[in-house]
C-alpha positions, 0 to 999 in steps of 0.5 A, a space after each residue: 500500500 503506497 504511503 502519501 509522501 507529501 504528508 511526510 515532507 515538510 512544507 519548507 523542504 527544498 524539494 517543495 520549493 524546487 517543484 514550485 519553481 518548476 511549475 510553470 516551466 515547459 520541460 518537454 522542450 528539452 527532449 528530442 522528438 520521437 516515439 518510444 519503442 518497446 515497453 512503456 517508458 518512465 515519464 521523461 519530465 519526472 526523470 528530468 526533475 529527478 536529475 535536476 534536483 540531484 544536480 542541485 544537490 551536487 550529486 550527479 552520479 547515475 548510480 546515486 540517482 538510482 539509489 536516491 529514488 529508492 531511499 530518499 523520500 524527496 526523490 520518491 515524491 518527485 518520481 511518484 515512488 517509481 524506481 528507475 535504474 541508473 541505465 534509465 538515467 543514462 538513456 535520459 541524459 545521452 539519448 533523449 535530451 536536446 542539450 547537455 543537462 548542465 546547460 538545461 540546469 544553467 538555463 533553468 537557474 537563470 530563468 528562476 532567478 529572473 522570475 525572483 528578480 535576483 541580482 546576479 551582479 557581485 559587488 566587491 
């Protein structure tokens, strides 16, 4: 019986802020066009959210992402308790994205910063 992970996560947890920041963002534009062949795939947008959240936490190892989806409640919440393998993340990053994930992360960080009116200039 699945548990309601939303109840277990504090409202001020960074995963909640992360997901709220991505609410109006169209992540589907970062994927190559084409149909999947074979068995039913995972939701690519959710996979990208997991990868971006892992990048935000400075954890971009594929096996670590697999482990996080199994044992970290925040990643379970993003993925809806699905447990993708490291190979799934490897295919996402190598085969399905139009750009490198670093470029996507940088672009999203800049657009979120612009929405929040964050001054990126450093003063000395």
